[in-house]
C-alpha positions as CSV (number, residue, x, y, z in Angstrom):
1,X,79.0,92.8,94.7
2,X,75.1,94.0,95.5
3,X,73.7,92.4,98.7
4,X,70.4,90.6,97.7
5,X,68.1,91.7,100.8
6,X,65.7,89.4,99.8
7,X,68.3,86.3,100.8
8,X,69.5,85.4,104.3
9,X,71.9,83.2,104.8
10,X,74.4,82.0,107.9
11,X,77.6,83.5,107.6
12,X,79.1,80.5,108.7
13,X,77.2,78.7,105.3
14,X,79.7,77.4,103.4
15,X,77.6,75.8,101.0
16,X,77.9,77.1,97.7
17,X,75.0,79.1,96.1
18,X,73.3,78.5,92.8
19,X,74.7,80.8,90.1
20,X,77.9,81.9,92.2
21,X,81.0,80.5,90.6
22,X,83.0,78.6,93.0
23,X,86.5,76.5,93.6
24,X,86.2,72.9,92.0
25,X,86.7,71.4,95.6
26,X,83.7,72.7,96.5
27,X,86.0,75.1,99.1
28,X,84.3,78.6,99.9
29,X,87.4,80.7,98.7
30,X,86.8,82.8,96.1
31,X,88.9,82.8,92.2
32,X,90.7,85.8,91.1
33,X,91.6,86.2,88.3
34,X,92.7,88.8,85.6
35,X,90.7,90.5,82.7
36,X,92.5,91.1,79.8
37,X,93.6,94.2,79.5
38,X,96.0,93.5,83.0
39,X,97.2,90.4,81.4
40,X,97.9,92.2,78.3
41,X,99.4,95.2,80.7
42,X,101.4,92.4,82.0
43,X,102.8,90.8,78.6
44,X,104.0,93.9,77.3
45,X,105.8,95.3,80.7
46,X,103.6,98.0,81.0
47,X,102.8,97.6,84.7
48,X,104.8,99.5,87.4
49,X,107.7,97.6,89.0
50,X,106.1,98.2,92.6
51,X,102.8,97.1,91.5
52,X,104.4,93.4,90.2
53,X,106.3,93.0,93.5
54,X,103.6,93.6,95.2
55,X,101.8,91.1,93.1
56,X,104.1,88.7,93.2
57,X,104.2,88.9,97.3
58,X,100.2,88.2,97.2
59,X,100.6,85.4,94.7
60,X,103.3,83.8,97.4
61,X,101.1,84.6,100.4
62,X,97.8,82.9,98.6
63,X,99.7,79.8,97.9
64,X,101.2,79.6,101.6
65,X,97.5,80.7,102.5
66,X,98.8,83.2,105.0
67,X,96.9,86.3,103.2
68,X,94.9,88.0,105.5
69,X,91.8,90.2,104.3
70,X,91.9,94.2,106.1
71,X,88.2,93.8,106.2
72,X,88.3,97.5,107.5
73,X,89.9,98.8,104.1
74,X,87.0,96.4,102.0
75,X,83.8,97.3,104.0
76,X,85.4,101.1,103.6
77,X,85.8,100.7,99.6
78,X,82.7,99.1,99.3
79,X,80.9,101.9,100.9
80,X,82.1,104.4,99.2
81,X,81.9,102.8,95.7
82,X,78.2,102.2,96.5
83,X,77.9,106.1,97.0
84,X,79.9,106.5,94.4
85,X,77.4,104.7,92.2
86,X,74.9,107.1,93.9
87,X,76.7,110.0,92.7
88,X,77.1,111.5,96.6
């Protein structure tokens, strides 16, 4: 994910932005889908049972609307990823 420094948008702005995939009902929630490799691993049973259990729990929380994103961990990983891309 990259932040466009030329665009300033309020964090409370829930309007869909051009070129941003969204849900058909227009809600600001993100849509997440598995990649081909993950889907193939799931079909063939190559996924560790602990990971499968964790994914099932997260799916239940998403369906119930109780899933909470750890913003500290998310921001830390974004920064780590950015530093890794710069070669630091």
